[in-house]
N, C-alpha and C positions, 0 to 999 in steps of 0.2 A: 736761262731757265730759272735761275735764282731770283732774278728781277721780277719775273712773272709771278712767282710764288709770293713775293712781297706786295705787288700791286693788285693781285686778285682780291684779297680781303679789303683793300682800300676802295677798289671799284665797287665791290659788293656793298660796302658801307655807304658810299655816296649814293648809289642807286636806291638803297633802302631809305636813306634820309630824305631823298627827293620824293619818294612815294609817300612817306609819312607826312612830310611838309604839305603836299598837295591835299591830303586828307583833312588837314586842319581847316581848309576853306570850303569843304563840302557841306551842304545843308543836310543835317540828319533827318529832317522831315521829308525830304524828297527821296522816295524809293522808286526806282525805275520799274516799269511794267513792260513785259514783253508783249502784252496783249493790246497795247494802244494801237488803234487803227486796224485791229483784227476782229473777226467775228467772235461773239460770245461762244465759249466752249459748249459743246453738245452735252445735254444732261437729260435724264429721265428719273425724277425723284418724286417725292410727295411734298405737299405743303404741311405746315404744322397742324392743319386740320385733317390730315390723312387723305387729301385729294391728290390724284396723280397730276403731275405737272412736268412739262418739258419746254424746249425752246419755242414750240408753236404757240404756247400760252403766253409768251412775253408780249407786252404791248406793241402795237404796230406804229407807235409814235416814239419820240424821244422820251426816255425815262431814266430814273435813277435806280441803281442796284446797290442796296445798303446791306453791308455785312454787320450783323449784330448778334448779341447773345444775352441771355438773362443774367449772366454772371458779370457782364461788362458795365462797370460804373460810368465810363465815358459815354456809353450809349444812352444813358439817362439824360446826360447833358444835351445831346443832340436831338433827343426825341421831340421836344417842343417844336423844333424847326420842321421836322417831318409832319407833325400834326398840323402845323400852320399851312404847309404846302398842300396837305390833303384838303383842309377846309377851303383854301383859296382856289383849289383846282388848278394850280400852276403846272404841275408835272406829276405823272404817276410815279410811285415809288414801289419797287419790288424788294422784298427783304430776302436775305439769306441768313437763316438762323444757323450760325456756324458753331459746330462742336458743342452742342447744347442738348439738353434732354427735352423732349416734346412737352411733357407736363409742365416743366419749369417755364418754357417759352410761352405756352398758353396762359399760364398764371400771370406772367409778366405783361403780356398784351392785354389781358383783362384788367389788370391793376392800372396800367399806364395809358391805355388806349392803343388802337391798332391803326397806324397810318399807311399800312401796306396794302396794295392791291391783292397780293398774296405773299406769303413768306415761305420760301423753299426750306425744307428741313434738311440740313446737312450734318447729321449726327457724327458721321465718320470723318468729316472734313475733306473728303475726296474732291467734291466740287470746288471747295475753297482752294485746294492745291491747284486744280485746273485753272482757277482764276488768278493764281499767284498771290493769294491772301497771306499777309503777315500776321494778322490778328484783327479782332474787332476793336473799334469800328473802322471800316473802310467804305468808301462810296465811289461808285463808278457812274459816269455819264455815258449812256448808251444811245446811239442814234436810232432813227426809225428803221434802219436796215439791220439792226442788231449788232452793230459794230461798236466796240468800246472806244470812246473818244477821249476820255479824261478819267483820271483816278486821283482820289484824295485819301490819304492815310491819316487818320485821327478824327477828331470831332468835327462834324459839319454843323457849325452854329450859324447864326444870322450873318455874322461878319464874313465868314468863309463863303456863305451862299452869295452874298452881294459882291465880294471881291474876286472870287474865283469861278463859281458856277455860272452866275448870270452872264459874265463876259464869254465864257465857253459856250453857253447855250446860244447867245446872240451870234457868235461866230459860226456855229453850226447852221443856224437859221439862214444866215447870209449865203453860206455854201450851198444849202439846199435850194435856195431861190435862184441860183445861177444856172 
């Protein structure tokens, strides 16, 4: 019994050391999402323009769902990419104005341009919680069936668009052609 008392702290220490050692090799930018390959959560909210919006209003084609806020400086960095996508007509982008005030969001869109088909107003953050949002910005790739297929946490700039999103979109297009 005395030996067990001696070895128990040693075993606990070794287990903790192994867990911490493993953590050194994890990518902090990769945040798991429980919603990958699952349908978008059900919602019935309004847009920042006070129009009712729900899942039935989502595009019936592949689209991006971008979580943003007027308070979010990194959102300004990714904004030109979304404006270019709008101008090029590459893919629709739906916004989720996360934990923001409607007036500030409208001012931000007026000042910077509006790349969104519509922007869901999520003042309480409840829809963001259902999506598993950590904070703005985050972008989801949603397929034509409304299933979340990819998630990117942080700024979506042109490099991320080309290196991560375009291959994911191409893969989904191959899957849908089969």
